[in-house]
C-alpha positions in Angstrom: 12.5 15.1 2.4 13.5 16.0 -1.5 16.6 14.0 -0.9 14.3 10.7 0.0 11.7 11.3 -2.6 14.6 11.3 -4.9 15.9 8.1 -3.8 12.6 6.3 -4.1 11.9 7.7 -7.1 15.3 6.2 -8.5 14.8 2.9 -6.7 11.5 2.6 -8.2 12.8 3.7 -11.6 15.5 0.9 -11.2 13.6 -2.2 -10.0 9.9 -1.7 -11.6 7.8 1.2 -12.4 4.8 3.1 -11.0 1.5 2.0 -11.2 -1.2 3.7 -13.0 -3.3 5.9 -10.7 -6.5 4.2 -11.1 -4.8 0.8 -10.4 -2.9 2.3 -7.2 -6.0 3.4 -6.1 -7.7 0.0 -6.2 -4.7 -1.7 -4.7 -4.9 0.7 -1.7 -8.8 -0.2 -1.2 -8.0 -3.8 -1.3 -5.2 -3.9 1.4 -7.5 -1.7 3.5 -10.1 -4.1 3.1 -7.6 -7.0 4.2 -6.4 -5.0 7.2 -10.3 -4.1 8.2 -10.8 -7.7 8.0 -8.0 -8.9 10.4 -9.0 -6.1 12.8 -12.6 -7.4 13.0 -11.4 -10.9 13.2 -9.3 -10.2 16.0 -11.9 -8.6 17.9 -14.3 -11.3 17.2 -11.7 -13.6 18.4 -11.2 -12.0 21.7 -15.1 -11.8 22.5 
């Protein structure tokens, strides 16, 4: 596991950067909202 974490950290350091914690939290909520909207839309479509 440590090896994979280092691999991911190296890739992020090379290709970009980590987001600030609050921005990461906001992005997570945005993605969850989009996923839930799609799930509800699929259910409504089937009814």
